[in-house]
VOKOLGU-830926 format. One record per residue (C-alpha): x, y, z; residue number from 1; chain. Coordinates in Angstrom, 3 decimals, decimal comma. Example, Ala and Ser with C-alpha at 12.3 -4.5 7.8 and 13.67 -1.06 7.14 Angstrom:
// VOKOLGU-830926
{node {12,300 -4,500 7,800} 1 'A'};
{node {13,670 -1,060 7,140} 2 'A'};
// end
This chain:
// VOKOLGU-830926
{node {125,268 55,145 177,752} 1 'A'};
{node {123,012 58,203 178,029} 2 'A'};
{node {125,798 60,545 177,013} 3 'A'};
{node {126,619 58,405 173,953} 4 'A'};
{node {122,984 58,459 172,800} 5 'A'};
{node {122,826 62,197 173,404} 6 'A'};
{node {126,023 62,908 171,455} 7 'A'};
{node {124,783 60,823 168,534} 8 'A'};
{node {121,187 62,053 168,307} 9 'A'};
{node {121,708 65,728 169,181} 10 'A'};
{node {124,081 66,539 166,290} 11 'A'};
{node {121,909 64,456 163,970} 12 'A'};
{node {118,836 66,492 164,935} 13 'A'};
{node {120,659 69,807 164,523} 14 'A'};
{node {122,336 68,855 161,240} 15 'A'};
{node {119,143 67,537 159,651} 16 'A'};
{node {117,273 70,620 160,884} 17 'A'};
{node {119,824 72,842 159,154} 18 'A'};
{node {119,599 70,752 155,985} 19 'A'};
{node {115,850 71,416 155,803} 20 'A'};
{node {116,693 74,988 154,858} 21 'A'};
{node {119,688 74,088 152,705} 22 'A'};
{node {118,001 71,626 150,322} 23 'A'};
{node {116,448 72,966 147,130} 24 'A'};
{node {114,139 69,981 146,746} 25 'A'};
{node {110,981 69,872 148,841} 26 'A'};
{node {111,135 66,078 148,957} 27 'A'};
{node {114,664 66,099 150,403} 28 'A'};
{node {113,704 68,830 152,854} 29 'A'};
{node {110,712 66,743 153,948} 30 'A'};
{node {112,905 63,729 154,628} 31 'A'};
{node {115,439 65,904 156,473} 32 'A'};
{node {112,595 67,274 158,590} 33 'A'};
{node {111,424 63,745 159,324} 34 'A'};
{node {114,948 62,708 160,368} 35 'A'};
{node {115,178 65,778 162,582} 36 'A'};
{node {111,872 64,962 164,281} 37 'A'};
{node {112,856 61,318 164,753} 38 'A'};
{node {116,209 62,277 166,269} 39 'A'};
{node {114,594 64,823 168,587} 40 'A'};
{node {111,912 62,284 169,481} 41 'A'};
{node {114,603 59,686 170,169} 42 'A'};
{node {116,286 62,150 172,503} 43 'A'};
{node {113,032 62,805 174,320} 44 'A'};
{node {112,288 59,091 174,650} 45 'A'};
{node {115,797 58,247 175,842} 46 'A'};
{node {115,944 61,083 178,357} 47 'A'};
{node {112,470 60,189 179,668} 48 'A'};
{node {110,733 63,545 179,353} 49 'A'};
{node {106,974 63,882 179,639} 50 'A'};
{node {104,892 63,918 176,414} 51 'A'};
{node {107,727 62,313 174,470} 52 'A'};
{node {105,511 60,080 172,355} 53 'A'};
{node {103,169 62,956 171,549} 54 'A'};
{node {106,049 65,021 170,201} 55 'A'};
{node {107,329 62,144 168,108} 56 'A'};
{node {103,868 61,351 166,742} 57 'A'};
{node {103,105 64,951 165,848} 58 'A'};
{node {106,422 65,357 164,066} 59 'A'};
{node {105,922 62,218 162,003} 60 'A'};
{node {102,316 63,125 161,231} 61 'A'};
{node {103,356 66,591 160,102} 62 'A'};
{node {105,972 65,127 157,774} 63 'A'};
{node {103,433 62,691 156,332} 64 'A'};
{node {101,025 65,556 155,630} 65 'A'};
{node {103,787 67,580 153,934} 66 'A'};
{node {104,814 64,585 151,825} 67 'A'};
{node {101,188 63,960 150,799} 68 'A'};
{node {100,647 67,580 149,785} 69 'A'};
{node {103,963 67,536 147,925} 70 'A'};
{node {102,845 64,456 146,011} 71 'A'};
{node {99,548 66,097 145,090} 72 'A'};
{node {101,339 69,221 143,910} 73 'A'};
{node {103,959 67,350 141,874} 74 'A'};
{node {101,447 64,984 140,328} 75 'A'};
{node {98,865 67,547 139,283} 76 'A'};
{node {100,893 70,733 139,243} 77 'A'};
{node {99,156 73,913 138,322} 78 'A'};
{node {96,019 72,173 137,117} 79 'A'};
{node {95,087 71,139 140,654} 80 'A'};
{node {95,911 74,529 142,134} 81 'A'};
{node {94,217 76,410 139,331} 82 'A'};
{node {91,068 74,324 139,412} 83 'A'};
{node {90,558 74,612 143,156} 84 'A'};
{node {91,890 78,054 143,947} 85 'A'};
{node {90,959 80,089 140,863} 86 'A'};
{node {88,430 82,869 141,287} 87 'A'};
{node {85,895 83,907 138,666} 88 'A'};
{node {87,369 87,410 138,364} 89 'A'};
{node {90,767 85,973 137,427} 90 'A'};
{node {89,214 84,022 134,553} 91 'A'};
{node {87,476 87,100 133,142} 92 'A'};
{node {90,556 89,290 133,339} 93 'A'};
{node {92,478 86,811 131,210} 94 'A'};
{node {89,859 86,793 128,483} 95 'A'};
{node {89,672 90,549 128,276} 96 'A'};
{node {86,830 93,003 128,712} 97 'A'};
{node {84,968 92,121 125,522} 98 'A'};
{node {84,868 88,364 126,098} 99 'A'};
{node {86,062 85,372 124,122} 100 'A'};
{node {84,153 86,072 120,906} 101 'A'};
{node {85,727 89,404 119,957} 102 'A'};
// end
C-alpha cells in the first residue's frame, strides 16, 4: 500500500511543481503550487516523517498568502501599487521641472 501511495503522490508533486513554472497565469500557478504542496505533504504524512504537519501547514499558508496578494493586485491593479509604493520624486519627475501650471 505504501508503494502505491508513493507512486501516485510523487509524480503528482513533481508534475504540479513543473507546471508552476509552465503556466502563464499566476492564479493557475498558485493552484499548481498548492497541489504540489498537498501532494508532498501527503507523502510526508503517509511515510511518517517528523514535522510533516508543519510542512503541510506552511505550504498551504504560503499558497493562501500568494492567492490573497494576487487578488489584491488583480482587483486594484496599478492604482494600489502606485498609491502605496510611489515616491514623491517620481511624481515630480512626471510633471516636469516647471510644475503643473506652466
